[in-house]
N, C-alpha and C positions, 0 to 999 in steps of 0.2 A: 391236473386235469382242473381244465374251470367249470365250476356248474352255476356261475353267475346267472342269475332272473335279468333276460333282454328284454323280453316282452311284456306288457300287461297278463294278468293273468288271464283274463279273456278272451285276448287275440292267441295266447298260448291252445287255451281248449278249442279254439274256433280250428286250429293245425292239425288236431289229431282225427285223423282219419280211423273211424271203425270198421271192424270186422264183419263182416255178411252180410251187408247191404242194411243193417237194423240201424235206425233212429237211437241216438245215445243222444239225451236231455242235455242242452247248453244253458239251461237256467235255473235258478234253486227251483221255481216254482215249478218245473218240469219232473224233479225230482220227484220220488215216491213219495206219498203220505206216508205218515206213521199211524197207526191205528191204535187211539189211544185206548178205547175201550180193550185192545188184548195188551198193551204195555199196564193199565189197572191191572187187571187180572194176572197175569205176572207178578206185579207189586204184592198185591192179597197173598198170591201163595209163596212167595219169596219169604214174606214179612209173618206168615202163619206160625200158630205156635208147634205145627207139627216140622217146624224147620228149626224148632231150636234156638233159634239166634246166630243159627249160621256159623259156628266156633268154628277154628281149625281142628282139626282131631277127633273130632264128635261124631253123633251119630249125625247131628244137622247136616255136616261135611258130608258125609256119604249121601243122603238126600239129596244136599243141594247140587254136588256134581253129577248125579243120576239125572236130576232134572234137566240141568244144560244142557247136557249133553243129550238129552232128549229134543230138548226144543234144537239145538243147533241141525241134528238130523233129521227133524222134521222138517226143518225151513229146507232141506237142500242141500248143506254146505257139507262139505268134505270135513273128517278129522284133520285137527290141523299139526296133530304130530309128527312127522314123517316116520315114526315105526306104527302108521297105521291105526294110533288111538286117539283119542280126545282129551288126553289128559299128557300134562308136564309135571313129575313127579317133585314135589318140593319137601327135603328132608328138613326136617326140625326139630328143636330140642325144648321142651314143655318146662317150666321153673317155678315152682309156688313155692314161694318164704313163708318160714312161718316164724316166728319171734322165738328164739331159746331164750337169751336172755338179753331182757328190755334197754333198750337205747337211752342212754344215760348219757349226763353231762357232768363234768368237774369242773365247777368256775367257781374260785375267790374260796375255796375250803369245802364248797358244800355239792355234792352233787344231787341231781335231782332226774326224774325220769321223762322223756318225751314221748305222748302220747304216742302208737305209730297209728297211722291215718289219721289222728288228728289233727299233731303237730308235724308229723314227719311222716314220709312213703318211702321209707328204703326197700331194696330189691339190688339184684345182682345178676350177672351174666355169667357168672363161672359154674363153668357145670361140674358144679362139686356139691356133695350131700351136707357140708361146713363152711361157713363165710364167717369170719372175725373180724372184727373191726375191735383194738384193744388199746386205750390212752392215746389217741388219734391226735394230735395236735391239730384244733381248728384255725383257721385263716379264712378271710374275708379276701377273695381276688378281683374285686369288683364285677366284670363282667364275664371274665374269665378265655380274654381274647388274645392271641399275637395272630397280628396283621401287620407284618412288613411295610406294604405298600400303603398305608396309613400312618405308619411310624407309629404304631401302635402294641404295647408289652405289656399287659396286668400282670406279668410274672417277675420282670423286674429281675431276672437271677435269681430266684427264690428255689432254693432244694425244695419241693415240695415231697418229694419221698414219704411214703409212711403217713401222710397227713390228710386232713380232710378239709375238703376244699368246700367253702361257699360262696356262691356267684351269682347275679343277677341273671335275668330273662330278658333278651331280645339284646338289641345292640346299645352304642353309648347313643344317644339321644346329643348332638352336635348343635350348636345353635347355628341356624342362617343368616342371612343381610336382613331381614326382616322381623317384627316382631312374632312367635310360636313358630318359627321356620326353620327346619331344620337343614343344614348343609346337605346339599345333595351329592356334594362330592366325595364325603368320608361316609362310611358304612350306608350309601345311598339316599341318605334323609330320613327322609320318611318311610319308605319300603324297608323290609327287611331285607338283608342279607342272612348268608348260611350262617355268621359269627354268630350270628341271633339265634342261631335253633339251638334247643336242649341237645339234639344229638351231637352237633359242634361243640360244645361244651364238655362231654362225658368225654367226646376221641380225644379231646385237647388233655382233659385233666387228666387221662389214663397215659398220653404219649410222654406229657410229664411225669409220671410218676406216684400218684396221689393213691391212698388207699382208699379213700371216698369222696365225693362229691355231688356236693345238694343245691339245686338250683331255688332259689329263692322264688315262689310264686307271688305274682301279683294279676290278679284278673284282667286287669287292662292292656298291659305289656303281652303277657301270655297270650291274650284271645279268647279264653274259654274258664270258667271256675272252676275253683280247687277240687273240686266233685270228681272233674276228668283226671286230674293226678291223683285225687283217690284209688282209681279204676285201674293204676298201673300197680297196686299192690299187690294183687292176686297171681295167678299163674300167667305167666307171659312169655313170648316166643319168642327163639331167637332160631337165623338158620346154623346147621350142626356143621361146628368148623374142626377142623384135625388137634387145634391147641384149645380145645374147648371154653375158650373165650377167655384164657386165661389173660389174655391182652389187656384187655379191661380192667378197668378200677374195680375193687372185690365190692364196694356199695357205691350205688349210682340211687339217686333221689332226687326228692324234693320236698324243702321245708317251707311252710305257712310263714306267711308275711308277719303274724302273731307272735310266733312261737323265736322269730329271728329278730324282731326287735325288741325282745324278752333278753336275748341272748346278749346283743351290743348293749344294753343298760345296765344287765350284771356286770357287764364287761368295762363300763366306765365311755361307752361310745354312743356317738349319736347317728343312728340307722340313718336317719333322711341326711344329716351333713356327708355323711360317707359315701351313701349314696353318688351326691352330686357331684362329691370330690370322682368318684368313679367314671366319672362323664369326661374327665381330662386324661391329657396323655401323661401328665405328670405324677398321675394313682400309683402309688405304690400298695403292696400288700400289707395288712393288717392283721395281727393276731387279735383272735379275740379272747385269749387268755384264758383258754378255755380246753378237755378232750373229751374224744367221744368215745364212748365203746359199745357195742351191739355183738350180738350172738343170731345168726340166723341159720333155722336148719332147712334144709331146701328138697323138695319132694323134686324128683326127674321124673322125665318119659322122654323117652326117644319116636319120634314116630315119621310117616308120611304123608305130607297135605298136598293138594294138588291144585297146581294153574290150570282151568277149560282151555282148551283150545281149537276152535276151528278157523275154518279156508274156505277160501272164493277164491279159484286158481282163475289169474289173470287171462286174457283173448289173446293177448298177443305173444307169440311162441319165442319173441325175442327178449319179451321183458316181463314175462310171468315171472320170473324167479327176482325178479323186484319186491317190495312190499311196503305196506301203509299199515301200521298196526293200531287198531280199535282197542283201548283198555278198561275194564271199570270192576272193580273189587268185589267179589260175591259175599266176603266173611263181615260180621260183626263178632259182637261180644260172647254168645251163647246167651247161658243161663249165669244168673249171679245174684247179685245183693238186690232184695226188692224194693221196690217201687213204692210211692205212698199209698197206690192203691193195693200193695202185696202182689204184683206181678214181678216173677221171676226172672223172665224172657228179655232178652235185648232184642227185639224184634228187626231194628234196623228199615226200617221202612223207607225212609230218606235218604238215608246211612247206611247199606246202598243200594236197597233192593232196586230204589227209581232208577237209580247208574245202569243197574246190570239188566233190567227187564227193557231200558232204552235199547239198550245195543244188544239184544235179541230181538228189536225191531227193527232195526238197522241194518241185523243179519238178513232177516227177512226182505225188508225192503232193497237190498244188495243184490238181493237173488231174484229179487222179482224185473232186474234191467232184461230189456231184449239180450244184449250182450254184455257180459263182466266187462269193466274197466279192462284196461292194456296192464297194468300190474294187477299181483293179486293181493287179498283184503285178510289181514288175521286178525280174529278177533278172540283177543285175550281176556277170559275173565281169569282175576288173580286172588289169590288167598293170602291171607294172614298181611294186609293192610294194616287194618288197626292194631297191628304189633311190631309196625316200623318200616312197612312196604316191603316187607320180605318176599312174597311171591313175586315183585313185578323185579325185585333186588336180585334174585334168584333167575328169573328170566335174560335178565341184562347182564349175569356173570357166565351163564349157560345157556345161550340163545339158540333158537330153532332155529332160523332162519339167519344168514348171516346179518350183521347191522349195519356194517359199510353198504350193505344193500337196502336197509331199511328206508325210505324215506323220511319218513314221520311215523311219531307215536301222538297219538289224539285219546288222550284221556277224558273219563265220563265219571264224575263221581258227585251224587247229589244233583237231581235235574230241579227244575225251576215247575214247584208244583202250585204256584198262587196266580197264574194266569200270564195271557199274552205282553210283554215289553217292546217300548219302541228303541232299546239299545240290548247288549250283551255285555258282559265283563270278562276280559279278557285277563286272564293272570299272568302277569309278568310281560305284560305289553311291552312291543317293541324287541322282542329277544331275538324274531328270527323271523325269514321269508311266509311263515305261517300265517303271520297277522298277515299278509298283505293278502290271502287267498280268503281268508274271513272277513276282511273289512269288503273286499268286493263282492263276494256272496251276500254278506249282512246289507249290506246297499240296496240288493235286488229285492232284501224284504223291508225295505225302507227303514232300516236299523242302523244306530251307529255302534261305535266301537267304544268303550269306555274304560280306562286301566281299573285297576283293583282298587278300591276306595277303602277298603283296609290292609295296603299292603304291607301295614306293621307288622302285621302277624302270621306274617312268612308263609303264606299259605301257598305259595311256590315250591317251598319244599315240604309241602305235607301230603302229596299225591305220587300217586303210582309214575304220572310221566315225569317224575323227576330223577328216578333211575335212569330212563332211556336221555336224558339230557346228560347224566354224569357220564356217560359212556360218548359222548357227541351227538346222539339222535335226536335233531330236531323237534319239538316237540311242543304239544297246543294242550293249553288247558282252561275253558270256562267257565265261568261262574255264572249266576242267574243278572240279567239285567237290575235296572234301579227305579227306571221310569216304567210304571204298571199303566196300561191304556186305559182308561174311564177311571181310574182310582186318585186317589189324595197323593200329594208328592211324596208323603212318607210312608206311604202304605208298604213299599220294599221293607224298609228298614224297620219298620213294626213286625211283619212277619218273620224275619229274620231273628230278629232281637227274643220273639217270642221261642223261636223255633231254639236259639243259643240255652235261654235261660229253663224253658220247659221239657226240652226234648232231646237234645244233644247227647248222644252216648248214654239215653238213658232208656228204660223199658218201654216208655211211653212216646215211643218213637213209632208210631204205628202209623197206617192208612187213616186219613183222618176225611170224616163227610164234605168238610168244607175243598175238598183241593179240586182245582182247575187244571186240567192238564192242558191247555191253549198254551202255556207258554212250555212247556215241554215237547209237543209235537213242534211248535216254531223251532226249537234251540235244534233239538234232533234233525231236522231236516236240515239246517244248517250245517251240521257237525258232517251228517251224509254226503252233501254237497261238496264241503274241502277235502272231506275224505279221498271222491271221486274225481277231485281234480286233480290232485296231488298224481292221484296214480294214471291220471291221463296225460298231465306233462311233459314236455320234451327233456325237463330240465328240473334236476336235486333242488328240492329246499335247502336255504343256507342260513347261517347262524350269521344277525346282522352285526357288522365292526363293532369291537368291544365287549360282545359276551365272554364270559368266560368258557362258556363249551365250545369258538368257533376254533381255537387250536386243536385241539383233541378231535373233533371230525374232519379238518384237515389233513391231518396225520393219518387218519384215520383210511382214507377215501385214496391218497397219495402214495400210500403203501406198495 
């Protein structure tokens, strides 16, 4: 089945005859405008105390799911689940660890305790009431990567059964041709590959038989402060699986840089020197001459969370069983540790009430078109993104609509709240034909595309579109632009830094009085046009040659 795009996007759109004689928009400017006052009202509501931080399985979830269902219904959309409801049930298991016996390290005949949350953040995905780590040998395994295509193996034949592994975050930085350059042919150069994500590191360590795996936190490579890792020490959710997650390592977690360097020093090792060595193919695992012990008691609760799903049926009777999916995660962190002002509600106004509210308004905009696009549009507000992209993972594993007839996933996670820009960031730029769609649409707004300026932080693997990509569906994920119209050159970076330091995953992520939603309206209308054009085009978008997802898609479409 050959789905290669053969005409420019604009030419393809021009070929689309529309039913009923109704005029359909041909340019971005002709697409419906987003009502930013209504978007702000929805953000304010979703981020209010009433919604209690929108944690999965909480009263806040019940209120959120009802609100979203009501808004989709009021917009005139159909229930998105083929069973006639507005929700897809997502079975979760919540695990809250408690330290029953302290995290102790025995090294050079001396036993000392690591401060849980202060030095180390341990947790487990085993669905058991007790998890024990007993005198487990501690080993440094560099970046914890096995990548045959790069002739890379940080394990070098080591039997890690029962051991506690420490590993560096991100990919190995391989020098390139110029000063400060990284080799783009190995681990993506500056851009993070999936090997750099902590989720991969946990998966690989478990596959190798490790008892525990601790990722060494460094703010620069991780892309967020240690306080974010500390937030993983509370209740965590996982998809409920038949094996009770016993295939995972008993203990997973993070360890601070200070605690790590102390461990190395006590073993007579130089952390900086070994970190440098770990960025070479010659690196071999190094014993820390220490053992770790810990006992966790766990509170376990099984619950059903929900994805909220709405549908706009396409106008073409032959094509309306093909789909374009918009995603935005509705969840945040609920009620937790207080911020500096004593507030315990994690409001999640930017992350991701802004994306959810924008998707609601986009659904209203689609519904206002004289005739729907030829293919059907699915609006999927997913749960448990903050717990590891669980709602979108569940949909990708148990789709309500066939993935082979799903043309694209367009993800909305955190909107531009600081004003209009002359550019827009595409995370993973160059991955698929969806970049061609957004490039042409952005040009109509006199805007340019830019690649992720922080590609080393692995944002492509940190939001819900990634679960669609993993099963082969072309996926588009944008971030704010960096050049703000009428603002100083460093304005965008300044606002990003302020948010990351002051508000990211904190109770202070509230609606701000200085927000400027002109950028939200601009980006939302752009994504509206992209989805519309994909839904009208005579061919499917494809992954670009060289994409790791291309073969998955081709296999799916040729079955």
